[in-house]
C-alpha positions as CSV (number, residue, x, y, z in Angstrom):
1,M,0.0,0.0,0.0
2,G,2.9,2.3,0.5
3,F,2.0,3.9,3.8
4,K,4.5,4.6,6.5
5,I,4.5,3.0,10.0
6,G,6.2,4.7,12.9
7,Y,5.9,5.3,16.6
8,Q,4.4,8.3,18.3
9,E,6.3,10.7,20.5
10,P,3.4,12.0,22.6
11,S,4.0,14.4,25.5
12,S,3.2,11.6,27.9
13,S,5.6,9.1,26.4
14,P,7.3,7.0,29.1
15,L,10.0,5.9,26.8
16,L,11.3,9.3,26.0
17,Q,14.9,8.3,26.6
18,I,14.6,5.6,24.0
19,S,12.4,7.4,21.5
20,C,14.6,10.5,21.5
21,W,17.5,8.4,20.2
22,S,15.5,6.4,17.7
23,I,16.4,9.1,15.2
24,G,20.1,8.3,15.5
25,S,23.3,10.3,15.9
26,R,26.7,10.0,14.2
27,D,28.6,10.5,17.4
28,R,27.1,9.1,20.6
29,A,29.8,10.1,23.1
30,M,27.1,12.0,25.0
31,S,24.2,9.7,24.0
32,G,22.8,9.1,27.5
33,G,19.4,9.9,26.0
34,C,17.7,13.2,26.2
35,S,19.1,15.3,29.1
36,I,18.0,18.7,30.2
37,R,20.6,21.3,31.5
38,A,18.1,23.9,32.8
39,I,14.5,25.1,32.7
40,W,13.3,28.7,33.0
41,I,9.8,30.2,33.1
42,L,9.3,33.9,32.5
43,N,6.1,35.9,32.9
44,S,4.6,38.6,30.7
45,L,6.9,41.2,32.4
46,D,10.0,39.2,31.3
47,S,10.8,38.2,34.9
48,V,12.0,34.7,35.8
49,V,9.3,33.2,38.1
50,F,10.6,29.7,38.1
51,S,13.9,28.0,37.3
52,R,15.5,24.6,37.7
53,R,19.1,23.5,37.0
54,F,20.4,20.0,36.9
55,P,23.9,19.8,38.3
56,V,24.5,16.2,37.2
57,V,23.9,17.2,33.5
58,E,25.8,20.4,33.9
59,K,28.9,18.5,35.0
60,R,28.8,16.4,31.8
61,W,28.4,19.7,29.8
62,Q,31.4,21.4,31.5
63,A,33.6,18.3,31.0
64,A,32.7,18.2,27.3
65,C,33.4,21.9,26.9
66,K,36.8,21.6,28.6
67,S,37.7,18.7,26.2
68,E,36.4,20.6,23.2
69,N,38.2,23.8,24.0
70,E,41.5,22.0,24.6
71,N,41.3,20.3,21.3
72,A,40.2,23.4,19.4
73,S,42.4,24.6,16.5
74,E,43.5,28.1,16.1
75,E,40.9,28.7,13.3
76,S,38.1,27.7,15.6
77,F,39.4,29.4,18.7
78,S,37.0,32.3,18.1
79,Y,34.2,29.9,18.6
80,A,35.2,28.8,22.1
81,V,32.2,27.4,24.0
82,Y,30.5,29.3,26.8
83,S,30.4,26.7,29.5
84,L,28.5,28.3,32.4
85,L,24.8,28.6,33.0
86,P,23.5,32.2,33.5
87,A,21.9,33.5,36.6
88,D,18.1,34.2,36.4
89,S,18.6,37.9,36.1
90,E,21.2,37.5,33.3
91,L,18.9,35.2,31.3
92,A,16.0,37.7,31.7
93,S,18.1,40.6,30.5
94,A,19.3,38.5,27.5
95,F,15.7,37.5,26.7
96,V,14.6,41.2,26.8
97,E,17.6,42.2,24.6
98,R,16.6,39.5,22.0
99,K,13.0,40.7,22.0
100,Q,14.1,44.2,21.2
101,R,16.6,43.0,18.5
102,E,14.2,40.5,16.9
103,G,11.0,42.5,17.2
104,S,9.1,40.0,19.4
105,A,9.7,37.0,21.7
106,R,9.5,34.7,18.7
107,G,11.6,36.8,16.4
108,F,11.5,37.5,12.7
109,G,12.3,33.9,11.7
110,I,13.7,35.1,8.3
111,R,16.4,37.5,7.4
112,V,15.0,41.0,7.1
113,S,16.6,44.5,6.9
114,Q,16.6,44.7,10.7
115,S,18.5,41.4,11.2
116,S,22.0,41.7,12.5
117,K,24.9,39.3,12.0
118,G,25.0,36.7,14.8
119,S,21.2,36.9,15.5
120,D,18.7,34.0,15.0
121,S,16.9,35.7,12.1
122,W,20.3,36.0,10.3
123,V,20.2,32.2,9.8
124,D,17.0,32.8,7.7
125,D,15.1,29.8,8.9
126,P,11.5,30.0,10.5
127,I,12.5,27.3,13.0
128,T,14.5,29.9,14.8
129,R,11.2,31.2,16.1
130,H,11.0,28.1,18.3
131,I,14.7,27.2,18.8
132,V,16.4,30.4,19.9
133,G,19.8,31.6,21.1
134,L,20.6,34.1,23.8
135,Y,23.8,36.1,24.3
136,I,24.7,36.3,28.0
137,N,26.7,39.3,29.4
138,K,27.1,40.6,25.9
139,E,28.9,43.7,27.2
140,E,32.0,41.6,28.0
141,E,34.1,41.9,24.9
142,G,36.0,39.1,23.4
143,E,33.9,36.3,25.0
144,N,31.8,34.0,23.0
145,N,28.7,33.6,25.3
146,L,25.9,32.2,23.1
147,L,23.5,30.0,24.9
148,W,21.9,27.5,22.4
149,P,19.7,25.6,21.7
150,L,16.9,27.1,23.8
151,I,13.5,25.6,23.2
152,L,10.9,28.5,23.4
153,H,7.3,27.5,24.1
154,I,4.7,30.1,24.8
155,K,1.7,29.1,26.9
156,G,-0.8,31.7,28.1
157,N,1.1,34.5,29.7
158,Y,4.3,32.5,30.3
159,F,7.5,31.9,28.3
160,I,8.9,28.4,28.9
161,I,12.6,28.0,28.0
162,V,14.2,24.5,28.0
163,L,18.0,24.0,27.5
164,P,18.8,20.4,26.4
165,L,22.3,18.9,26.5
166,V,24.0,18.8,23.1
167,E,27.6,18.3,22.1
168,P,29.7,21.5,22.1
169,R,30.6,21.0,18.4
170,Y,26.9,21.6,17.5
171,L,26.9,24.9,19.3
172,K,30.0,25.9,17.4
173,A,28.3,24.9,14.1
174,Y,25.3,27.1,14.9
175,T,27.6,30.0,15.8
176,R,29.1,29.8,12.3
177,L,25.7,29.7,10.7
178,C,24.7,32.9,12.6
179,K,27.7,34.7,11.0
180,R,27.8,33.5,7.4
181,S,27.1,36.0,4.6
182,D,24.8,33.9,2.4
183,C,21.0,33.9,3.1
184,G,18.9,30.8,3.6
185,N,19.6,27.1,3.4
186,A,20.8,25.6,0.2
187,I,18.8,22.5,-0.8
188,G,20.7,19.3,0.0
189,A,23.5,21.3,1.7
190,D,25.2,19.6,4.8
191,D,26.1,22.9,6.4
192,S,22.5,24.0,7.2
193,L,20.3,24.4,10.3
194,S,18.0,21.6,9.1
195,S,20.8,19.0,8.8
196,L,22.2,20.2,12.2
197,L,18.8,19.7,14.0
198,L,18.3,16.3,12.4
199,D,21.4,15.2,14.1
200,L,20.1,16.4,17.5
201,P,17.2,14.1,18.6
202,S,17.5,15.6,22.1
203,I,15.7,18.7,20.6
204,T,12.6,16.5,20.3
205,G,12.7,15.5,23.9
206,A,13.2,19.1,25.0
207,F,10.1,20.2,23.0
208,M,8.1,17.4,24.8
209,V,9.3,18.6,28.2
210,A,8.4,22.2,27.3
211,H,4.9,21.2,26.2
212,A,4.3,19.1,29.3
213,I,5.3,22.0,31.5
214,G,3.0,24.3,29.5
215,D,0.1,21.9,30.0
216,I,0.6,22.0,33.8
217,I,0.8,25.8,33.9
218,S,-2.4,26.2,31.9
219,A,-4.1,23.2,33.7
220,D,-4.6,21.6,30.2
221,V,-4.0,18.0,31.2
222,A,-7.2,16.4,29.9
223,E,-6.8,12.9,28.6
224,P,-8.1,11.6,25.2
225,E,-11.8,11.2,25.1
226,V,-13.2,7.7,25.1
227,V,-17.0,7.2,24.7
228,V,-19.3,4.3,25.4
229,S,-23.0,3.7,24.9
230,A,-25.2,5.5,27.4
231,S,-27.3,2.4,28.0
232,P,-26.2,-1.2,28.2
233,S,-27.2,-4.0,25.9
234,V,-30.8,-5.1,26.3
235,G,-30.0,-8.8,25.9
236,G,-32.1,-11.8,24.9
237,L,-34.0,-12.1,21.7
238,L,-33.7,-8.3,21.0
239,D,-29.9,-8.5,21.0
240,S,-30.0,-11.4,18.6
241,L,-32.3,-9.5,16.2
242,T,-30.3,-6.3,16.3
243,G,-27.0,-8.2,16.1
244,S,-28.2,-10.0,12.9
245,I,-28.7,-6.6,11.2
246,G,-25.4,-5.2,12.2
247,I,-26.4,-3.2,15.3
248,S,-24.4,-4.3,18.4
249,G,-26.5,-2.5,20.9
250,I,-29.3,0.0,21.3
251,S,-28.5,3.3,22.9
252,S,-29.7,6.9,22.7
253,R,-26.3,8.4,22.1
254,A,-22.6,7.7,22.7
255,K,-21.4,9.3,25.9
256,P,-17.9,10.1,27.3
257,V,-17.0,7.7,30.0
258,A,-15.7,8.7,33.5
259,A,-13.6,6.1,35.3
260,P,-12.0,6.2,38.7
261,V,-8.5,7.3,39.2
262,A,-6.1,4.4,39.1
263,S,-5.0,3.7,42.6
264,S,-4.1,0.9,45.1
265,V,-7.7,1.1,46.4
266,P,-10.1,-1.1,44.4
267,S,-13.1,0.7,42.9
268,N,-15.9,-0.8,40.9
269,T,-17.9,2.3,40.0
270,A,-18.0,4.3,36.8
271,V,-20.3,7.2,36.0
272,A,-21.5,7.6,32.4
273,G,-21.9,11.0,30.8
274,A,-18.8,12.8,32.0
275,V,-15.4,13.2,30.5
276,A,-12.8,10.7,31.8
277,A,-9.7,12.2,33.3
278,D,-7.4,10.4,35.6
279,A,-5.5,13.5,36.5
280,P,-7.2,16.7,37.8
281,K,-6.2,20.1,36.6
282,I,-3.2,20.6,38.8
283,G,-2.1,23.9,37.2
284,S,-3.2,27.2,38.6
285,R,-2.7,30.9,38.3
286,P,-0.6,32.3,39.8
287,L,2.0,29.8,39.0
288,D,1.8,26.6,41.0
289,K,5.4,26.1,41.8
290,D,4.8,23.1,44.1
291,A,3.1,21.2,41.2
292,L,5.9,22.1,38.9
293,R,8.6,20.9,41.4
294,T,6.7,17.6,42.0
295,F,6.3,17.0,38.3
296,I,9.9,17.8,37.4
297,S,11.5,15.8,40.2
298,S,9.3,12.8,39.4
299,S,9.3,12.9,35.6
300,M,12.9,13.8,35.0
301,P,15.1,12.9,37.9
302,F,18.7,14.2,37.5
303,G,17.6,16.0,34.3
304,T,16.8,12.9,32.3
305,P,13.1,12.7,31.2
306,L,11.6,9.3,31.9
307,D,7.8,9.6,32.2
308,L,5.9,12.8,31.2
309,S,2.5,11.4,32.0
310,H,0.5,13.8,34.2
311,S,-1.9,11.2,35.5
312,N,0.9,8.8,36.5
313,I,2.9,11.4,38.4
314,F,-0.2,12.8,40.1
315,T,-1.5,9.3,41.1
316,I,1.9,8.3,42.5
317,K,2.0,11.5,44.5
318,V,-1.5,11.0,46.0
319,N,-1.5,7.3,46.6
320,G,2.1,6.2,46.9
321,F,2.7,2.5,46.6
322,S,1.6,-0.6,48.6
323,S,2.6,-4.2,48.6
324,S,-0.6,-5.1,46.7
325,D,0.6,-3.1,43.7
326,L,3.6,-5.3,43.1
327,P,3.4,-7.4,39.9
328,P,4.1,-11.2,39.9
329,P,7.8,-11.9,40.2
330,D,8.0,-13.4,36.7
331,L,6.6,-10.2,35.1
332,K,8.4,-6.9,34.5
333,Q,6.2,-3.9,35.2
334,P,6.5,-1.2,32.4
335,A,7.1,2.4,33.3
336,W,3.7,3.5,31.8
337,K,1.8,1.4,34.3
338,P,2.9,2.3,37.8
339,Y,-0.2,0.7,39.3
340,L,-2.1,-2.5,38.7
341,Y,-5.8,-2.0,38.0
342,K,-8.3,-3.7,40.3
343,G,-12.0,-3.8,39.7
344,K,-14.5,-4.6,37.1
345,Q,-12.7,-5.4,33.8
346,R,-13.6,-4.0,30.4
347,M,-12.0,-2.4,27.3
348,L,-13.1,0.7,25.5
349,F,-12.0,1.7,21.9
350,T,-13.0,5.0,20.2
351,V,-12.1,6.0,16.7
352,H,-12.1,9.8,16.6
353,E,-11.7,11.3,13.1
354,T,-11.3,15.0,12.1
355,I,-12.3,16.0,8.6
356,H,-10.5,18.8,6.9
357,A,-11.8,20.1,3.5
358,A,-11.4,22.9,1.0
359,M,-14.4,23.0,-1.3
360,Y,-14.0,25.2,-4.4
361,D,-16.8,24.1,-6.8
362,R,-14.5,25.1,-9.7
363,D,-13.4,23.1,-12.7
364,E,-9.8,24.4,-12.6
365,I,-9.3,23.7,-8.8
366,P,-10.2,20.2,-7.4
367,D,-11.8,19.9,-4.0
368,N,-9.5,18.6,-1.3
369,I,-10.7,16.5,1.7
370,S,-8.5,14.6,4.2
371,V,-9.0,12.6,7.4
372,S,-6.9,12.9,10.6
373,G,-7.8,10.1,12.9
374,Q,-6.7,8.4,16.1
375,I,-7.8,5.4,18.1
376,N,-8.3,6.2,21.8
377,C,-8.3,3.3,24.2
378,R,-9.0,2.6,27.9
379,A,-8.1,-0.8,29.2
380,E,-9.5,-1.6,32.7
381,L,-7.7,-4.9,33.0
382,E,-6.2,-6.5,36.1
383,G,-2.5,-7.6,36.0
384,L,-0.2,-7.0,33.1
385,P,-2.1,-8.5,30.1
386,D,-1.2,-8.3,26.4
387,V,-4.0,-7.2,24.0
388,S,-4.0,-7.9,20.3
389,F,-6.4,-7.4,17.5
390,P,-6.5,-7.0,13.7
391,L,-7.1,-3.5,12.5
392,T,-9.4,-3.6,9.5
393,G,-10.2,-1.1,6.8
394,L,-6.7,-0.1,5.9
395,N,-7.2,-0.8,2.2
396,T,-10.6,1.0,2.2
397,A,-9.2,4.0,4.1
398,H,-6.2,4.6,1.8
399,V,-4.0,5.2,4.9
400,E,-1.0,7.4,4.2
401,G,0.7,7.1,7.6
402,L,0.4,5.3,10.9
403,S,2.1,5.9,14.2
404,F,1.6,3.9,17.4
405,H,2.0,4.4,21.2
406,P,5.3,3.1,22.5
407,C,3.5,0.3,24.3
408,A,2.4,-1.2,21.0
409,Q,4.1,-3.8,18.7
410,V,3.2,-4.2,15.1
411,P,4.4,-7.6,14.0
412,E,2.2,-8.3,11.0
413,H,1.1,-6.3,8.0
414,R,-1.2,-7.3,5.1
415,A,-3.1,-5.5,2.4
416,D,-6.2,-4.8,4.4
417,K,-5.3,-5.8,7.9
418,Q,-2.7,-4.6,10.4
419,A,-2.1,-6.8,13.5
420,V,-1.5,-4.7,16.7
421,M,-0.4,-6.1,20.0
422,F,0.1,-3.8,23.1
423,S,0.5,-3.8,26.8
424,P,-2.0,-1.1,27.8
425,P,-1.1,1.7,30.2
426,L,-3.4,3.1,32.8
427,G,-6.2,5.6,31.9
428,N,-7.2,6.9,28.5
429,F,-4.4,7.0,25.9
430,V,-4.0,7.4,22.1
431,L,-3.1,3.9,20.8
432,M,-2.7,5.0,17.2
433,R,-2.8,8.0,14.9
434,Y,-3.3,8.0,11.1
435,Q,-3.8,10.1,8.0
436,A,-6.3,8.8,5.4
437,T,-8.7,9.8,2.7
438,C,-12.5,9.9,3.0
439,S,-13.8,6.7,1.5
440,L,-17.5,7.9,1.4
441,G,-16.9,11.3,-0.2
442,P,-17.5,14.7,1.5
443,P,-20.4,14.7,4.0
444,I,-21.3,18.3,3.0
445,K,-20.8,19.4,-0.6
446,G,-22.2,22.3,-2.7
447,F,-21.2,25.9,-3.2
448,Y,-21.2,29.3,-1.5
449,Q,-21.3,32.5,-3.5
450,L,-20.9,36.1,-2.2
451,S,-21.1,39.2,-4.5
452,M,-20.9,42.8,-3.3
453,V,-23.7,44.7,-4.9
454,S,-22.7,48.0,-3.2
455,E,-20.0,49.2,-0.9
456,D,-21.9,48.1,2.2
457,K,-24.2,45.3,1.0
458,G,-23.5,41.8,-0.3
459,A,-25.7,39.1,-1.8
460,F,-25.0,35.5,-1.0
461,L,-26.3,32.1,-2.0
462,F,-25.7,28.6,-0.5
463,K,-26.7,25.3,-2.1
464,L,-25.6,22.3,-0.1
465,H,-26.1,18.6,-0.1
466,L,-25.8,16.9,3.3
467,M,-25.0,13.2,3.9
468,E,-25.4,12.3,0.2
469,G,-24.6,8.6,-0.2
470,Y,-24.4,8.1,3.5
471,K,-26.5,5.3,5.0
472,A,-27.5,4.2,8.6
473,P,-26.0,3.8,11.1
474,L,-24.2,7.0,10.1
475,T,-25.9,9.9,11.9
476,M,-25.2,13.6,11.7
477,E,-25.9,15.1,15.1
478,F,-25.5,18.7,14.2
479,C,-24.4,20.9,11.3
480,T,-23.8,24.7,11.4
481,V,-22.5,27.0,8.6
482,S,-20.8,30.3,9.6
483,M,-20.0,33.2,7.3
484,P,-17.3,35.3,9.1
485,F,-16.6,38.9,8.2
486,P,-13.7,39.8,10.5
487,R,-13.2,43.3,9.1
488,R,-16.8,44.3,8.6
489,R,-19.6,44.8,11.2
490,V,-22.9,43.1,10.3
491,V,-25.8,45.5,10.6
492,S,-28.6,43.2,9.3
493,F,-29.4,40.4,6.9
494,D,-32.3,39.4,4.8
495,G,-33.1,35.8,3.7
496,I,-35.0,32.6,4.6
497,P,-33.2,29.2,4.4
498,S,-35.0,26.2,3.1
499,I,-34.2,24.4,6.4
500,G,-32.8,25.5,9.8
501,T,-32.5,28.8,11.6
502,V,-30.3,31.8,11.2
503,S,-28.6,34.1,13.8
504,T,-26.1,36.9,13.6
505,T,-23.2,38.2,15.6
506,E,-21.3,41.4,15.2
507,H,-18.9,39.9,12.6
508,S,-20.7,36.7,11.3
509,V,-23.9,35.1,10.1
510,E,-24.6,31.6,11.4
511,W,-26.9,29.1,9.8
512,K,-27.9,26.1,11.9
513,I,-29.0,23.4,9.4
514,V,-29.2,20.4,11.7
515,T,-29.6,21.1,15.4
516,S,-28.8,18.9,18.4
517,G,-31.6,16.5,19.2
518,R,-32.7,16.3,15.6
519,G,-30.1,14.1,14.0
520,L,-30.0,13.3,10.3
521,S,-29.7,9.5,9.7
522,G,-30.4,7.2,6.7
523,R,-31.2,10.0,4.3
524,S,-29.7,13.0,2.6
525,I,-31.1,16.5,2.4
526,E,-30.6,19.6,0.2
527,A,-30.3,22.9,1.9
528,T,-30.4,26.3,0.2
529,F,-30.1,29.8,1.6
530,P,-30.3,32.9,-0.6
531,G,-30.0,36.3,1.1
532,T,-28.3,39.6,1.5
533,V,-26.2,41.0,4.3
534,K,-25.7,44.7,5.1
535,F,-22.6,46.1,6.8
536,A,-21.8,49.2,8.7
537,P,-20.2,52.0,6.5
538,W,-16.6,51.2,5.5
539,Q,-14.2,53.2,7.8
540,T,-10.9,52.9,6.0
541,Q,-9.3,55.5,3.8
542,R,-10.4,55.6,0.2
543,L,-8.0,54.4,-2.5
544,P,-5.8,57.3,-3.5
545,S,-6.2,56.5,-7.2
546,S,-10.0,56.3,-7.3
547,R,-12.6,59.0,-7.9
548,S,-15.8,59.3,-6.0
549,G,-17.7,57.2,-8.5
550,F,-17.4,53.4,-8.7
551,G,-16.9,53.1,-12.4
552,I,-13.6,55.0,-13.1
553,I,-10.2,54.6,-11.6
554,A,-7.5,56.9,-13.0
555,D,-4.1,58.1,-12.0
556,E,-4.5,61.8,-11.5
557,D,-0.7,62.5,-11.8
558,S,-0.4,60.7,-15.1
559,D,0.5,62.7,-18.1
560,V,-0.5,59.9,-20.4
561,E,-4.0,60.1,-21.7
562,T,-5.7,56.7,-21.8
563,E,-8.9,55.6,-23.4
564,N,-12.1,55.5,-21.3
565,C,-12.5,51.8,-22.0
566,N,-9.3,51.1,-20.1
567,N,-10.4,53.2,-17.1
568,V,-13.8,51.5,-16.7
569,V,-13.5,48.5,-14.4
570,N,-15.9,46.0,-13.0
571,I,-17.8,47.5,-10.0
572,E,-17.7,44.2,-8.0
573,E,-14.0,43.7,-8.6
574,F,-13.3,47.3,-7.4
575,L,-15.3,46.8,-4.3
576,M,-13.5,43.5,-3.5
577,D,-10.1,45.2,-4.0
578,K,-11.2,48.0,-1.8
579,M,-12.2,45.7,1.0
580,S,-8.8,44.0,0.8
581,N,-6.8,47.2,0.5
582,D,-6.0,47.5,4.2
583,L,-5.4,43.9,5.1
584,P,-3.1,43.3,8.0
585,P,0.2,41.6,7.1
586,A,0.4,37.8,7.4
587,D,2.1,36.6,10.6
588,L,4.6,33.8,10.5
589,E,2.7,32.2,13.4
590,E,-0.4,32.2,11.1
591,P,1.1,32.4,7.6
592,F,-2.2,31.7,5.9
593,C,-4.0,35.0,6.0
594,W,-7.7,34.0,6.2
595,Q,-8.9,37.5,6.2
596,A,-7.8,38.1,2.7
597,Y,-10.5,35.8,1.2
598,E,-14.3,35.2,1.5
599,Y,-15.3,31.8,2.8
600,A,-17.8,30.0,4.9
601,K,-16.9,27.4,7.6
602,V,-18.9,24.3,8.3
603,S,-19.0,22.6,11.7
604,F,-20.6,19.2,12.2
605,K,-20.5,15.9,14.1
606,I,-21.2,12.4,12.8
607,V,-21.5,9.2,14.8
608,G,-22.1,5.6,13.8
609,A,-19.0,4.7,11.8
610,S,-15.7,6.2,10.6
611,L,-15.6,8.0,7.3
612,S,-12.2,6.5,6.4
613,G,-13.3,2.9,6.8
614,M,-11.0,2.4,9.8
615,S,-12.6,-0.1,12.2
616,I,-12.0,-2.6,15.1
617,D,-14.1,-5.8,15.4
618,P,-14.7,-6.3,19.2
619,K,-15.0,-10.0,18.6
620,A,-11.5,-10.2,17.2
621,V,-9.9,-8.6,20.2
622,S,-7.8,-11.1,22.2
623,I,-6.6,-10.7,25.8
624,Y,-3.8,-12.8,27.2
625,P,-4.0,-14.2,29.9
626,A,-7.7,-14.8,28.9
627,V,-10.3,-12.9,30.9
628,K,-14.0,-12.2,30.5
629,A,-14.0,-8.5,29.7
630,P,-16.6,-6.8,27.6
631,I,-15.2,-4.9,24.6
632,D,-16.9,-1.6,23.6
633,F,-16.2,0.1,20.3
634,S,-17.5,3.5,19.2
635,T,-16.8,6.2,16.6
636,Q,-17.2,9.9,16.3
637,V,-16.3,12.2,13.4
638,T,-16.0,16.0,13.8
639,S,-15.1,18.8,11.5
640,G,-11.8,20.5,11.5
641,D,-11.1,23.3,8.9
642,Y,-14.0,22.5,6.6
643,I,-14.1,25.5,4.3
644,L,-16.4,26.5,1.5
645,W,-14.6,29.1,-0.6
646,N,-16.5,31.8,-2.4
647,T,-16.8,30.7,-6.0
648,L,-17.1,34.3,-7.2
649,G,-14.1,35.6,-5.4
650,K,-10.4,34.9,-5.0
651,C,-9.3,31.8,-3.2
652,P,-6.0,30.2,-2.3
653,S,-5.0,26.8,-3.7
654,T,-2.0,24.7,-4.3
655,A,-0.8,23.4,-7.7
656,A,-1.8,19.8,-8.2
657,E,1.0,17.3,-8.9
658,K,1.0,16.1,-12.5
659,A,0.9,12.4,-13.0
């Protein structure tokens, strides 16, 4: 089939030390895994509010620097390595100086006229907005004092800076990149930032540490959602009848499952209808330094990240260990399962897919639709069992890439099946992620048209087909179409849709086609919505080259007389150009400037089956040692960026690859 198989590197990976080095390195003299030299957290006032240094790692760094500087040649003497960690005040001053030099905390990312030799933007690579360097005590002349690579992660009002351990020669290589005269990275060149970073897998680990700390600061530690049927199987003859027609159970709607926190105390209760989360939101504002210290000391002792799972760390802190948690002597307990589950046994699988689409309704531009999916799992099983099952639907789904949790093994691969075996951790986790195509076609297709009939009034038309070709048990729970106007204030609108209700906000018109409680299943519908929308008067300055009328645009300073036919332009085109005249510049953080185009965005949720064809047969799931545990499988599909571009206006697109 040609798709790629790999292993995930999630922020909760307990095998960080192994996965970081799976990329490989030419010289592994310092290959003790991913090690962190120091961590700093700065607030919005550029003051250090938390810092942590790891002396064990720092001793290794200083020994490596001493060896590197002693063996340095005269040519490379000017690139002597700065071996000391800065004080908090020195780092804060260097951070402020970089913000002033680079224009912002992230920096320019590319070489601009304001870039100076030796700065990050001089390297001319956007990755320098996330991997930065700071000059410490820059007023001391003749001393090379660049601190690099610093992983910069912004979360809320805090700047998180993580310094991983790398070999000194890589710091010297980056210093040379910052001072070279050419601009940008040559394709295929060895002496480039991309080739340098590919040889530093510890960068990946440092990013994971920064994101894990950011989640704690913002209290964003929710686990992947796993849903189950709201009501249990009815049993008896009714189950036999529904099973024979392909319905495994009767329920009103899939609900998120809430399960007890894994601990040494048995618990047999579970409450349906709430989000499952083994770890409470331990972050707080102001900064919860105790939570950070506990997490850092437990997850990365001596500066080496081992387990970045919030739920594991929190559970160990609350419950500790007892003799009943010890596994049998012939079994080795994995790091991702610090406790053995006790209670009612069951397994839950949820296929969660997100649909992204760009619908153009144009002959010259093909529509684009893709599926990003993941299989969430919760295994409430006693002991340390192994679980295996064949993953079906790979051929139907046209899978382009697969990645698995570190606890999984993938020993077998066939055209339409992928055998998966894993030793499940505690709590909810993402077993697998994948990219695929939509095997059933787009769930919403049609067109959207917007035409400006005057400077402050536009006429629009929607004609959509929902769930065309979709059959039961696929059910659309809701569907909403939004027309955003970020730079115009909506005064009023006029129009009646063929189905649904319409509401307005200050900068958008929202059309609810399918509302919650009135799902669409087993049939397709056509929805149309013609209307007009009126905006508040345009406030920006008029085009300098235009006259008061709409029909003529002329250069008043031109001495060349042109014919009237060349001066007359299309009114609608002029209005569109005028609306786009004062667009804000695109930011590298959001390089795709949505405000430059007219579009409508669709939001929906579909349950009953996956749209890619990815599926798990509960009857094919095997547990060893064998236990009687019910297997529940559910699916849910939600919209991502599902965009309907205005067929009468400009739209962005990529050139299709020629066969």
